[in-house]
C-alpha positions, -999 to +999 in steps of 0.1 A: -198-497+614-183-463+604-161-465+636-147-501+629-115-499+609-118-537+598-154-532+586-141-503+564-112-520+552-133-550+542-160-528+523-136-501+508-111-527+496-095-504+473-089-475+499-110-449+484-117-433+518-080-431+527-075-414+491-102-389+497-091-383+533-055-372+521-066-346+499-050-318+518-016-336+516-023-342+479-025-305+474+007-298+491+022-324+469+006-309+437+022-276+446+055-291+442+046-304+406+041-268+394+074-252+401+089-235+373+061-232+351+067-203+326+039-183+310+033-151+295+010-120+297-018-110+271-043-136+276-078-127+265-098-157+276-093-190+291-110-224+282-107-254+304-116-287+289-123-318+306-150-346+315-164-358+347-139-357+376-115-339+355-138-310+344-149-303+381-116-284+387-126-260+360-161-254+375-146-246+407-120-222+394-145-204+371-169-200+402-140-189+425-127-162+402-161-150+390-158-117+408-121-112+407-107-117+373-114-095+342-104-124+318-134-146+311-130-184+319-151-211+300-155-247+311-158-270+279-173-305+282-174-315+245-154-328+215-155-294+200-143-258+211-162-226+209-157-208+177-143-176+195-111-190+207-079-180+190-043-171+195-047-151+228-068-181+242-052-202+272-067-237+265-061-260+295-068-297+289-074-319+318-077-356+316-065-377+344-059-407+322-047-387+292-069-408+271-103-390+274-116-390+240-137-357+240-107-338+256-083-351+229-106-340+202-109-305+219-072-304+220-069-308+183-095-283+177-079-257+198-044-264+182-059-257+148-069-223+161-035-217+173-043-214+210-020-216+237-024-251+249-013-268+282-021-304+293-027-319+327-026-356+329-009-388+344+004-398+310-014-412+282-021-396+246-024-360+259+011-360+273+023-374+239+005-348+220+017-320+242+053-332+237+049-335+201+035-300+197+057-284+222+029-274+248+034-273+285+025-305+302+021-312+338+024-348+347+004-360+379+009-393+397-009-423+385-029-448+403-060-428+414-095-427+400-100-393+383-126-382+407-102-389+435-074-369+418-090-335+422-060-321+442-036-331+414-060-315+388-071-284+405-039-271+420-018-274+388-047-254+370-046-226+393-006-226+389-010-223+352-034-194+356-009-178+378+019-184+353-001-167+326-010-138+347-046-145+348-048-145+386-027-124+410-003-136+436-030-126+462-054-150+446-028-177+442-021-175+481-056-187+488-044-223+480-021-224+512-051-210+534-073-238+519-045-265+527-046-255+562-082-255+565-086-289+551-058-303+574-080-289+603-110-305+589-093-339+585-089-342+622-127-334+626-142-356+599-116-382+590-122-419+597-106-419+631-131-394+646-160-413+661-194-409+644-209-392+677-184-364+670-181-365+632-202-345+611-196-362+578-204-396+592-236-381+609-246-366+574-241-400+558-259-417+582-289-392+578-292-394+541-290-432+539-320-447+523-332-412+510-330-394+475-305-366+480-309-332+466-282-308+470-284-270+466-256-243+462-257-206+453-232-187+433-197-202+439-211-231+458-231-243+429-202-263+414-196-278+449-233-291+450-225-307+417-193-323+431-215-337+460-240-349+435-215-368+412-196-382+442-228-396+456-234-411+420-200-426+416-188-434+453-221-442+470-238-457+439-269-438+443-294-414+423-289-378+436-295-344+419-282-310+423-297-275+418-286-238+418-301-210+440-316-188+429-325-204+395-342-234+414-367-208+429-381-203+395-390-240+388-377-267+414-398-254+443-431-258+424-423-296+422-417-299+459-451-280+467-471-307+451-452-340+450-453-354+486-448-391+474-411-381+464-405-355+490-412-376+519-383-400+509-360-370+500-332-355+519-324-317+510-288-308+515-282-271+515-247-258+513-243-227+534-218-197+536-213-169+561-211-145+532-248-152+518-265-121+507-297-113+526-320-122+497-302-157+492-308-162+531-345-156+527-348-177+498-331-206+516-354-201+546-384-204+523-370-235+505-367-250+540-401-243+548-414-259+514-392-290+521-403-295+555-441-292+543-434-322+521-418-341+551-383-341+534-352-340+556-333-309+556-295-308+563-275-276+563-237-278+559-217-248+568-186-238+549-154-231+570-123-210+562-111-175+560-112-170+522-134-180+494-115-210+481-111-223+515-147-222+520-155-237+488-130-267+493-142-272+528-175-282+515-162-302+487-140-321+513-169-328+534-191-340+506-163-364+493-160-379+527-199-381+531-201-401+496-173-426+511-190-431+544-225-437+527-210-464+506-195-482+536-229-478+551-246-494+521-218-521+521-205-510+487-170-507+475-168-470+465-141-474+439-154-494+410-174-478+384-184-507+363-213-490+341-188-463+330-165-491+318-192-508+300-200-474+281-162-469+271-162-505+258-194-497+237-178-463+225-146-480+215-166-501+188-176-468+171-151-459+145 
């Protein structure tokens, strides 16, 4: 099934797999959209506002830069903004459609506090508001599902941080390394590569029919969240994610005495060569607990020379796995009907 182009085209009628597969090319394209951005120094803190597929870019950046920038970065998923933001706050608003009501509300709140506001969208009200208020706006291509446009939301956000001297040129250069890493991966896990040699297809096959639990530590925690949300939206399944070591203070207790759930579960552990020894030991202990409950244990190794490359290699793998799983299940990955229903309901609220 996963090696048959006709079957893939029939099930994935909107071409989500093709879009996901092109992520490294989209990252290169997105770099071109950010040329000429002018910022200034003196930023005290950064807030990145967005929802769903638009917010994950903020999570990734916050985790990536945690150990390398002195400027706090806060990810905001709300109608409001924190009381502490002010004139030296760089406030970045990400809404692929440009019409996300929570993000638009947060934009107005930040403007009232005289923060330096920047918008990223494919158009919509956010673009209009940025033009009206004289704020920087980066317009990205239309026609994508927000979750499939991560390259066009992540790369411009990093470019904005560079323009405002939040990150160094050395940090910014990690983008090019990441693009090369993903291009190499594309040849190994893209749809042309047969299942017998394709790790992403194999993982999708292995977790089919199970309840997936994804685990990441430190800067891989947001990648675990991305795996979960992509399995939710593309594969249309229930999944959950948790963070190491926090989960060792609660989650493992449930696994130790809940075999009726564990035996139908798959535990996906995101690994990295730079894991501290204590994290490695925790993971080994977790694997023992999972196996005692008859759960499947799947370890996925990050690749790449630098941190951003390794983070994005695992994100890219998870995105592809979610599409392959949808195809195995005979479900088009693109439609998210229940979210559309929710938006219709919310539109009735004045």
